[in-house]
PLY file of the C-alpha trace (Angstrom):
ply
format ascii 1.0
element vertex 192
property float x
property float y
property float z
element edge 191
property int vertex1
property int vertex2
end_header
128.52 75.82 86.42
132.18 77.48 86.46
132.73 79.66 89.80
135.27 82.46 89.81
137.73 83.10 92.57
138.25 86.67 93.88
141.59 87.60 94.97
142.22 90.04 98.02
142.23 93.07 95.90
138.97 92.46 94.33
137.65 91.62 97.46
138.47 94.68 98.92
137.36 96.74 95.56
133.67 94.86 95.82
133.62 95.61 99.47
133.74 99.54 98.93
131.37 99.08 95.83
128.68 97.61 98.07
129.01 100.13 100.67
128.65 102.93 97.87
127.95 101.72 94.10
128.73 105.28 92.90
132.26 105.50 94.66
134.87 106.47 92.23
137.89 104.09 91.24
140.02 106.83 92.77
138.24 107.06 96.10
138.70 103.19 96.04
142.39 103.12 95.63
142.78 105.63 98.81
140.57 103.40 100.91
141.88 100.39 99.80
145.48 101.18 99.02
144.96 99.45 95.51
146.52 101.27 92.95
144.01 103.32 90.88
145.04 101.55 87.53
144.54 98.25 89.16
141.07 99.24 90.60
140.06 100.28 87.08
141.22 97.20 85.53
139.92 94.96 87.91
136.64 96.80 88.29
135.87 96.31 84.41
136.63 92.69 84.58
134.42 91.91 87.39
131.66 93.77 85.40
132.31 92.08 82.26
132.42 88.57 83.91
129.10 89.39 85.60
130.29 89.57 89.05
129.14 92.55 89.98
126.44 94.50 88.26
124.64 97.63 89.28
120.60 98.76 89.38
119.05 101.55 90.81
116.36 100.85 93.60
113.24 103.30 93.43
111.44 103.33 96.50
107.54 103.32 95.41
106.30 102.23 98.76
104.82 104.94 101.09
107.98 106.01 102.71
109.27 106.77 99.05
107.10 107.99 96.05
103.99 106.62 97.57
103.00 104.63 94.30
102.58 101.60 95.90
101.19 100.74 99.29
100.82 97.23 98.91
102.95 94.12 98.18
102.43 90.66 97.92
104.51 87.48 97.13
102.61 84.76 95.09
103.89 81.62 95.02
102.56 79.75 91.65
102.62 75.97 91.63
102.57 74.12 88.73
101.64 70.48 87.64
103.97 67.79 87.45
105.62 67.56 83.92
106.02 71.42 83.76
109.80 71.83 84.80
111.71 74.83 85.54
113.72 75.11 82.27
110.30 75.01 80.18
108.99 77.66 82.38
112.27 79.94 81.94
112.29 79.50 78.16
108.59 80.54 77.83
109.13 83.42 80.30
112.13 84.67 78.50
110.71 84.29 75.16
107.84 86.06 76.01
108.53 89.86 77.11
106.15 91.01 79.90
103.64 93.56 79.24
104.08 97.24 80.53
101.32 96.24 83.24
103.39 93.27 84.16
106.67 95.38 84.66
104.99 98.24 86.55
103.47 95.65 89.12
105.95 92.54 89.22
108.96 94.04 91.40
110.60 90.32 91.46
110.07 86.92 89.83
112.19 83.94 90.47
111.67 80.26 89.32
112.23 77.49 91.89
110.87 74.16 93.26
108.44 73.01 96.19
107.75 69.52 96.80
108.72 68.09 93.52
106.57 70.82 91.69
108.01 73.77 89.75
107.09 77.02 91.24
107.26 80.96 90.14
107.33 83.32 93.17
106.14 86.83 92.07
106.46 89.76 94.27
103.61 92.34 93.02
103.29 95.68 93.99
100.19 98.12 93.60
98.56 101.15 95.02
96.33 99.18 97.35
96.03 95.72 98.21
92.69 94.89 96.49
94.57 96.08 93.18
96.94 93.07 93.43
94.48 90.21 93.26
93.17 92.23 90.05
96.37 92.34 88.28
97.14 89.00 89.01
93.72 87.44 87.92
93.35 89.65 85.03
96.90 89.93 83.51
99.23 87.21 84.96
97.40 84.09 85.54
95.46 84.20 81.99
99.01 84.68 80.33
100.55 82.07 82.16
97.64 79.83 81.40
97.80 80.84 77.90
101.66 80.26 77.74
101.83 76.76 79.67
98.20 75.26 79.32
94.84 76.11 81.07
95.46 73.05 83.77
99.12 74.15 84.34
98.66 76.25 87.50
97.56 73.78 90.51
97.86 76.01 93.25
98.80 79.76 94.35
99.87 81.01 98.03
100.04 84.58 98.68
102.26 86.23 101.57
101.88 90.15 102.43
104.54 92.14 103.20
105.00 95.26 105.26
108.45 96.27 104.70
111.97 95.06 103.62
114.41 94.40 106.35
117.56 93.30 104.64
118.28 93.40 100.78
120.96 91.73 98.81
122.77 90.33 102.23
123.87 93.95 103.18
121.39 96.66 102.78
119.13 97.19 106.04
117.07 100.61 105.00
116.04 101.34 108.41
119.51 100.62 110.18
122.44 101.04 108.05
121.31 103.17 104.96
121.77 106.99 104.40
121.79 108.73 101.43
121.37 105.91 99.05
124.49 103.97 100.64
125.51 102.21 103.65
126.35 104.54 106.38
130.17 105.47 106.86
130.04 104.48 110.59
129.01 100.97 109.59
131.61 98.54 110.38
133.27 96.95 107.34
133.21 93.33 109.20
129.29 93.82 108.71
129.64 93.89 104.98
129.27 90.39 103.35
130.97 89.65 100.32
131.72 85.96 100.47
0 1
1 2
2 3
3 4
4 5
5 6
6 7
7 8
8 9
9 10
10 11
11 12
12 13
13 14
14 15
15 16
16 17
17 18
18 19
19 20
20 21
21 22
22 23
23 24
24 25
25 26
26 27
27 28
28 29
29 30
30 31
31 32
32 33
33 34
34 35
35 36
36 37
37 38
38 39
39 40
40 41
41 42
42 43
43 44
44 45
45 46
46 47
47 48
48 49
49 50
50 51
51 52
52 53
53 54
54 55
55 56
56 57
57 58
58 59
59 60
60 61
61 62
62 63
63 64
64 65
65 66
66 67
67 68
68 69
69 70
70 71
71 72
72 73
73 74
74 75
75 76
76 77
77 78
78 79
79 80
80 81
81 82
82 83
83 84
84 85
85 86
86 87
87 88
88 89
89 90
90 91
91 92
92 93
93 94
94 95
95 96
96 97
97 98
98 99
99 100
100 101
101 102
102 103
103 104
104 105
105 106
106 107
107 108
108 109
109 110
110 111
111 112
112 113
113 114
114 115
115 116
116 117
117 118
118 119
119 120
120 121
121 122
122 123
123 124
124 125
125 126
126 127
127 128
128 129
129 130
130 131
131 132
132 133
133 134
134 135
135 136
136 137
137 138
138 139
139 140
140 141
141 142
142 143
143 144
144 145
145 146
146 147
147 148
148 149
149 150
150 151
151 152
152 153
153 154
154 155
155 156
156 157
157 158
158 159
159 160
160 161
161 162
162 163
163 164
164 165
165 166
166 167
167 168
168 169
169 170
170 171
171 172
172 173
173 174
174 175
175 176
176 177
177 178
178 179
179 180
180 181
181 182
182 183
183 184
184 185
185 186
186 187
187 188
188 189
189 190
190 191
């Protein structure tokens, strides 16, 4: 795996983008004293290389749109012989259904005690719906793709709220209007 060293100017640019993903190159230049053309060029290179990317977080919890009032993380453990790479290739080649996209907010592949695992954060209107989504939609698909006996264990964790997201974002502490508060110390913004 190739790693990329970021220079001091890139570090300053990234820090401003972490604080406010919608900030303009001109504003970054003013705050960092990096020439605007350099900001523009380096920002494009950081995007192209995949070092930085952007997405919009829609708050569908009860404090946001209210669409989802329940969230659980499923830890699905697979039998020996099913590897992370097998799971990755199968999931990559089987586009999720609309219902899966609606309810799965995050999905990761990992390992635990020598077994490959998949973790899925599943959201729904009420907690009792989540088990229905898992047992009627997600589990049958995993069994169809990986074998009837592929899943050997499922653990479920219930979440009440996010405290920290992506190293820097604490919705109840340092966020206002979709970005980090101006008064939040630069020293507390994690880049590397």
